[in-house]
C-alpha positions as CSV (number, residue, x, y, z in Angstrom):
1,X,-78.5,97.8,77.4
2,X,-79.5,97.3,73.8
3,X,-76.1,98.3,72.6
4,X,-74.3,95.6,74.6
5,X,-75.4,92.7,72.3
6,X,-74.4,94.8,69.3
7,X,-71.0,95.6,70.7
8,X,-70.5,92.0,71.8
9,X,-71.5,90.9,68.2
10,X,-69.0,93.3,66.7
11,X,-66.3,92.1,69.1
12,X,-67.0,88.5,68.3
13,X,-67.1,89.1,64.6
14,X,-63.8,91.0,64.7
15,X,-62.2,88.1,66.6
16,X,-63.5,85.6,64.1
17,X,-62.2,87.7,61.2
18,X,-58.8,88.1,62.9
19,X,-58.8,84.4,63.5
20,X,-59.6,83.7,59.9
21,X,-56.9,86.1,58.7
22,X,-54.4,84.4,61.0
23,X,-55.5,81.0,59.7
24,X,-55.0,82.3,56.1
25,X,-51.6,83.5,56.9
26,X,-50.7,80.1,58.1
27,X,-52.7,77.9,55.8
28,X,-52.4,79.7,52.5
29,X,-48.6,79.4,52.3
30,X,-48.9,75.7,53.3
31,X,-51.5,75.2,50.6
32,X,-49.5,77.0,47.9
33,X,-46.4,75.0,49.0
34,X,-48.3,71.8,48.6
35,X,-49.5,72.8,45.1
36,X,-45.9,73.6,44.1
37,X,-44.6,70.3,45.6
38,X,-47.4,68.4,43.8
39,X,-46.6,70.2,40.5
40,X,-43.0,69.1,40.8
41,X,-43.9,65.6,41.7
42,X,-46.1,65.4,38.5
43,X,-42.8,66.0,36.6
44,X,-40.9,63.3,38.5
45,X,-39.2,65.5,41.1
46,X,-39.5,65.5,44.9
47,X,-39.1,68.9,46.5
48,X,-38.4,70.0,50.1
49,X,-38.7,73.7,51.0
50,X,-37.3,75.5,54.0
51,X,-39.3,78.8,53.7
52,X,-42.1,80.3,51.6
53,X,-43.1,83.9,51.4
54,X,-46.2,85.0,49.4
55,X,-47.3,88.4,48.0
56,X,-49.9,89.1,45.3
57,X,-49.2,87.0,42.2
58,X,-45.8,85.8,43.5
59,X,-44.2,83.4,45.9
60,X,-40.6,83.0,46.9
61,X,-39.2,79.7,48.1
62,X,-35.8,79.5,49.8
63,X,-33.7,76.5,50.9
64,X,-35.0,74.3,48.1
65,X,-33.7,70.7,47.7
66,X,-34.8,68.4,44.9
67,X,-34.3,64.7,44.2
68,X,-35.8,62.7,41.3
69,X,-38.6,60.3,41.9
70,X,-36.6,57.3,40.5
71,X,-38.8,54.6,39.1
72,X,-38.3,51.3,40.9
73,X,-38.0,49.5,37.5
74,X,-35.4,51.9,36.1
75,X,-32.4,50.0,35.0
76,X,-29.1,51.2,36.4
77,X,-30.9,53.9,38.4
78,X,-28.7,57.0,38.6
79,X,-28.1,59.4,41.5
80,X,-29.3,63.0,41.2
81,X,-29.7,65.9,43.6
82,X,-30.2,69.6,43.3
83,X,-30.3,72.6,45.6
84,X,-31.4,76.2,44.8
85,X,-30.9,79.5,46.6
86,X,-34.3,80.8,45.6
87,X,-37.2,79.8,43.5
88,X,-39.6,82.6,42.5
89,X,-43.1,81.3,41.5
90,X,-45.6,83.2,39.4
91,X,-49.2,82.6,40.7
92,X,-52.5,82.8,39.0
93,X,-54.6,83.2,42.1
94,X,-53.0,80.5,44.2
95,X,-52.0,78.2,41.3
96,X,-48.3,78.2,40.2
97,X,-47.9,78.9,36.5
98,X,-44.1,79.6,36.1
99,X,-40.9,79.3,38.1
100,X,-37.6,81.1,38.0
101,X,-34.8,79.1,39.7
102,X,-31.7,81.1,40.8
103,X,-28.4,79.7,42.1
104,X,-29.2,76.0,41.4
105,X,-26.5,73.4,41.9
106,X,-27.1,70.0,40.3
107,X,-25.1,66.8,40.9
108,X,-25.7,63.9,38.6
109,X,-24.1,60.4,38.4
110,X,-25.4,58.1,35.7
111,X,-25.7,57.7,31.9
112,X,-27.8,59.9,29.7
113,X,-30.2,57.1,28.9
114,X,-30.5,56.0,32.6
115,X,-31.3,59.6,33.7
116,X,-33.9,60.0,30.9
117,X,-35.6,56.8,31.9
118,X,-35.5,57.5,35.6
119,X,-36.8,61.0,35.3
120,X,-39.9,60.1,33.1
121,X,-42.9,61.2,35.2
122,X,-44.8,58.4,36.9
123,X,-48.1,59.9,35.9
124,X,-48.0,61.4,32.4
125,X,-51.6,62.5,32.7
126,X,-50.7,64.6,35.8
127,X,-47.7,66.0,34.0
128,X,-49.7,67.0,31.0
129,X,-52.3,68.6,33.2
130,X,-49.7,70.5,35.3
131,X,-50.4,74.2,35.4
132,X,-46.7,75.1,34.9
133,X,-46.0,76.8,31.6
134,X,-42.3,77.7,32.0
135,X,-39.3,77.0,34.2
136,X,-36.4,79.5,33.9
137,X,-32.9,78.8,35.2
138,X,-30.4,81.5,36.2
139,X,-26.7,81.1,37.1
140,X,-26.8,77.4,37.8
141,X,-24.0,74.9,38.0
142,X,-23.7,71.2,37.1
143,X,-21.4,68.3,38.0
144,X,-22.1,65.2,36.0
145,X,-20.1,62.0,36.2
146,X,-20.5,58.8,34.1
147,X,-22.6,60.6,31.5
148,X,-20.8,58.6,28.8
149,X,-18.8,55.3,29.2
150,X,-15.4,57.1,29.3
151,X,-14.0,57.1,32.8
152,X,-12.0,60.3,32.3
153,X,-15.0,62.4,31.3
154,X,-16.6,64.4,34.1
155,X,-18.8,67.3,33.1
156,X,-18.4,70.5,35.2
157,X,-20.4,73.5,34.1
158,X,-20.8,77.0,35.7
159,X,-23.0,79.9,34.9
160,X,-25.7,77.8,33.2
161,X,-28.7,79.7,31.9
162,X,-31.9,78.4,30.2
163,X,-35.5,77.7,30.2
164,X,-38.1,74.9,29.7
165,X,-41.4,76.1,28.2
166,X,-44.5,74.6,26.8
167,X,-44.8,74.8,23.0
168,X,-47.2,73.5,20.4
169,X,-49.4,71.8,23.0
170,X,-46.6,69.5,24.1
171,X,-46.0,68.6,27.8
172,X,-43.6,70.7,29.7
173,X,-40.1,69.3,29.4
174,X,-40.0,68.5,25.7
175,X,-39.0,72.0,24.6
176,X,-36.0,73.6,26.2
177,X,-32.8,75.6,25.7
178,X,-29.7,75.8,27.9
179,X,-26.3,77.4,27.5
180,X,-23.1,77.9,29.6
181,X,-20.1,80.1,29.2
182,X,-17.8,77.8,31.2
183,X,-17.8,74.0,30.7
184,X,-15.1,71.5,31.3
185,X,-15.4,67.8,30.5
186,X,-12.4,66.3,32.3
187,X,-12.7,67.6,35.9
188,X,-9.6,69.8,35.5
189,X,-10.0,73.5,36.3
190,X,-6.5,74.2,34.8
191,X,-7.8,73.4,31.3
192,X,-9.4,76.1,29.2
193,X,-13.2,76.2,29.4
194,X,-15.6,75.6,26.6
195,X,-18.9,77.3,25.8
196,X,-21.9,75.1,25.2
197,X,-25.5,75.3,24.1
198,X,-28.3,72.7,23.7
199,X,-31.9,72.8,22.8
200,X,-34.8,70.5,22.1
201,X,-38.1,70.9,20.2
202,X,-40.6,68.8,18.1
203,X,-37.9,68.2,15.5
204,X,-35.2,66.7,17.8
205,X,-32.3,67.8,19.9
206,X,-29.2,69.8,19.0
207,X,-26.0,70.7,20.9
208,X,-22.9,72.8,20.1
209,X,-19.6,73.1,21.9
210,X,-17.3,76.0,21.3
211,X,-13.8,75.1,22.1
212,X,-10.8,77.4,22.5
213,X,-8.8,78.3,19.4
214,X,-12.0,78.5,17.3
215,X,-12.6,74.7,17.5
216,X,-16.3,73.5,17.3
217,X,-18.3,70.4,17.9
218,X,-21.9,70.2,16.7
219,X,-24.4,67.3,17.4
220,X,-28.0,66.7,16.4
221,X,-30.5,63.9,17.0
222,X,-33.7,64.0,15.1
223,X,-37.0,62.4,16.0
224,X,-36.7,60.3,12.8
225,X,-33.6,58.6,14.3
226,X,-31.1,60.5,12.1
227,X,-28.0,61.8,13.9
228,X,-25.1,64.0,12.9
229,X,-21.7,64.8,14.5
230,X,-19.4,67.4,13.2
231,X,-16.0,68.1,14.7
232,X,-13.6,70.8,13.4
233,X,-10.5,71.9,15.2
234,X,-7.6,74.1,14.0
235,X,-4.0,73.1,14.2
236,X,-3.4,73.6,17.9
237,X,-1.9,72.0,21.0
238,X,-4.1,69.5,22.8
239,X,-4.1,71.7,26.0
240,X,-5.1,74.7,23.9
241,X,-8.3,72.8,23.0
242,X,-9.1,72.1,26.6
243,X,-8.4,68.4,26.4
244,X,-5.8,66.5,28.5
245,X,-3.1,64.8,26.4
246,X,-3.7,61.3,27.8
247,X,-7.2,61.3,26.2
248,X,-5.6,60.6,22.8
249,X,-3.4,57.8,24.1
250,X,-0.4,59.5,22.6
251,X,2.8,60.9,24.0
252,X,3.6,64.5,23.4
253,X,4.9,67.7,24.8
254,X,4.3,71.5,24.5
255,X,5.4,71.3,20.8
256,X,2.9,68.6,19.8
257,X,0.1,69.8,17.7
258,X,-3.2,68.2,16.6
259,X,-6.0,68.8,14.0
260,X,-9.3,66.9,13.6
261,X,-12.1,67.1,11.1
262,X,-14.9,64.5,11.5
263,X,-18.2,64.6,9.7
264,X,-20.5,61.7,10.7
265,X,-24.0,61.0,9.4
266,X,-26.3,58.3,10.8
267,X,-29.5,57.9,8.7
268,X,-30.9,55.1,10.8
269,X,-30.2,53.0,13.8
270,X,-28.1,50.6,11.8
271,X,-26.6,52.7,8.9
272,X,-24.0,55.5,9.1
273,X,-21.2,57.0,7.0
274,X,-18.7,59.7,7.3
275,X,-15.2,61.1,6.7
276,X,-12.3,61.6,9.0
277,X,-9.2,63.8,8.5
278,X,-6.8,64.0,11.4
279,X,-3.2,65.0,11.9
280,X,-0.6,65.1,14.7
281,X,2.8,66.7,14.7
282,X,5.8,66.1,17.0
283,X,4.2,63.2,18.9
284,X,5.5,59.9,20.1
285,X,3.5,56.7,19.3
286,X,5.1,55.0,22.4
287,X,7.2,56.0,25.4
288,X,10.4,54.8,23.7
289,X,9.7,55.8,20.1
290,X,11.2,58.7,18.1
291,X,9.3,61.9,17.6
292,X,7.1,61.7,14.5
293,X,4.1,63.1,12.7
294,X,1.1,61.4,11.1
295,X,-2.0,62.1,9.2
296,X,-5.2,60.1,8.5
297,X,-7.6,60.6,5.6
298,X,-10.5,58.0,5.7
299,X,-14.0,57.3,4.6
300,X,-16.3,54.8,6.3
301,X,-19.8,53.3,6.5
302,X,-21.7,50.5,8.1
303,X,-23.6,49.8,11.4
304,X,-22.4,52.2,14.1
305,X,-23.2,49.8,16.9
306,X,-21.3,46.8,15.5
307,X,-18.8,47.9,12.9
308,X,-18.1,50.9,10.8
309,X,-15.8,49.7,8.0
310,X,-13.1,51.9,6.5
311,X,-13.8,51.9,2.8
312,X,-10.9,54.1,1.8
313,X,-8.1,55.1,4.1
314,X,-4.6,56.5,4.0
315,X,-2.2,57.0,6.8
316,X,1.0,59.0,6.6
317,X,3.3,58.1,9.5
318,X,6.6,60.0,9.5
319,X,8.1,59.4,6.0
320,X,5.9,56.4,5.3
321,X,2.5,56.5,3.5
322,X,0.2,53.5,3.1
323,X,-3.3,52.1,3.3
324,X,-5.2,51.7,6.6
325,X,-7.8,49.1,6.9
326,X,-10.2,47.8,9.6
327,X,-13.1,49.4,11.4
328,X,-14.5,50.8,14.6
329,X,-17.8,51.0,16.5
330,X,-19.5,53.8,18.4
331,X,-22.1,52.9,21.0
332,X,-23.6,55.1,23.8
333,X,-23.0,52.3,26.3
334,X,-19.8,50.8,25.0
335,X,-18.0,54.0,23.9
336,X,-15.6,54.0,21.0
337,X,-13.8,50.8,19.9
338,X,-11.4,50.7,17.0
339,X,-9.2,48.0,15.5
340,X,-7.0,49.2,12.5
341,X,-4.2,47.8,10.5
342,X,-1.6,49.7,8.5
343,X,1.0,48.8,5.8
344,X,3.1,51.4,4.1
345,X,4.7,51.3,0.7
346,X,8.4,50.4,0.5
347,X,11.0,53.2,0.3
348,X,14.7,53.4,0.4
349,X,16.4,53.4,3.7
350,X,18.3,56.6,2.7
351,X,15.0,58.5,2.1
352,X,13.6,57.3,5.4
353,X,16.7,58.5,7.3
354,X,16.6,61.9,5.6
355,X,12.9,62.4,6.2
356,X,13.3,61.4,9.9
357,X,16.2,63.7,10.4
358,X,14.3,66.6,8.7
359,X,11.5,66.2,11.2
360,X,13.7,67.6,14.0
361,X,13.7,71.0,12.4
362,X,16.8,73.1,11.9
363,X,18.9,70.6,14.0
364,X,17.7,67.7,11.9
365,X,18.5,69.6,8.7
366,X,22.0,70.4,10.1
367,X,22.6,66.7,10.9
368,X,21.4,65.7,7.4
369,X,23.8,68.2,5.8
370,X,26.7,66.9,7.9
371,X,25.9,63.4,6.9
372,X,26.0,64.4,3.3
373,X,29.4,66.0,3.8
374,X,30.7,62.9,5.3
375,X,29.3,60.7,2.6
376,X,26.7,58.8,4.6
377,X,24.2,59.4,1.9
378,X,26.2,57.1,-0.3
379,X,26.6,54.4,2.4
380,X,23.0,53.8,3.5
381,X,21.6,50.8,1.6
382,X,18.4,48.7,1.4
383,X,14.7,49.3,1.5
384,X,12.3,49.6,4.4
385,X,8.5,49.7,5.1
386,X,6.3,50.4,8.1
387,X,3.6,48.2,9.5
388,X,1.4,48.8,12.5
389,X,-1.7,48.1,14.6
390,X,-4.0,50.5,16.3
391,X,-6.4,49.4,19.1
392,X,-8.6,51.9,20.9
393,X,-11.2,51.4,23.6
394,X,-12.4,54.5,25.3
395,X,-14.4,52.7,27.9
396,X,-11.4,50.9,29.4
397,X,-8.9,53.6,28.2
398,X,-6.8,50.7,26.8
399,X,-5.2,52.3,23.7
400,X,-2.4,50.6,21.8
401,X,-0.2,51.9,19.0
402,X,2.1,49.2,17.8
403,X,4.3,50.1,14.8
404,X,7.4,48.3,13.5
405,X,9.7,48.5,10.4
406,X,10.5,45.7,8.0
407,X,13.4,45.9,5.6
408,X,17.1,45.2,5.0
409,X,18.7,48.6,5.8
410,X,22.5,48.5,6.3
411,X,25.4,50.9,6.6
412,X,28.4,50.2,4.5
413,X,30.3,53.3,5.4
414,X,33.8,52.9,7.0
415,X,35.7,56.1,7.5
416,X,39.3,56.1,6.4
417,X,42.1,56.8,9.0
């Protein structure tokens, strides 16, 4: 009889332990999930999770969806969503300390500034106190529209890798590195892809684009406000560089070739200077113009938001060479605007005709030789110059290249019968 209370006690205790274990199986994942969701919210992101599995020191989330906690006062609030196949979380006890996100797909619609403002954590104190030390991204993809005020640009990146990690006692999110082996900026899969990498630390932010044919774009933005932009491309077709021809506002074909070297330095918010060397071969400056080539060599300085003034500029358009004047402005919100004027020196009409004929290659040289045999080179009289206007606005994509000749060319040749 004395054993029955003991047996009953053991049975009740066992049932209580079993019930406690069952409760832990249900409640601990929920508690860990709530900690993960709270950690994400501290960094300005709302998470929803389909499933959570826990083992010692690790947790795996599946069916993850994320949206930013957009501040109500954010101007021009953007749209942003993300999904992930899996999120593996490192746990210290039951506290999340690091995450590895695999198979994430991010869709963004909004400017860089709007996204930065909108994604600023609501509670910086909570963000600083967050236990997360690192977030690693594997095989992600990104679609980003309206990142800059140029309608044709739509960023599409595949195979994105990177990580965000605490460094130097700074909050998570200030130090990061990302890279991709397949990036396109114009929403056209047929164009060659670029490689890209970007990183941020206590000194500032840097980004590099590796374009096909060994072309390269490098950008930097320092905490002091200084910025740099360097663009170097080889002599190549525009399609070889992964850029649609219409982006230049020019008319060309598979024989058209381009080269660009831009070195821009901005020492402060209102002072910048740089050099521009650009060339185009076998292009048309309008739908009805003759094939031509041109090259620009210019230096500039001034306020990048209002007007960068060309201090020394030369334009060679076909056989004509002359000074180019005017200026342009580059603004993150307004894009690139340029207003330039050109006036060439005066040359003989005969030299202009010969130079233009030569631009057609072997056929042009043959025509020029035939004209010489017939005596046309003694019959072309007068002098001629070229004048023009160039207007570019990347935000509206309204580009205008208006060139016209001025002179008194005439042909006095009358063949004898």
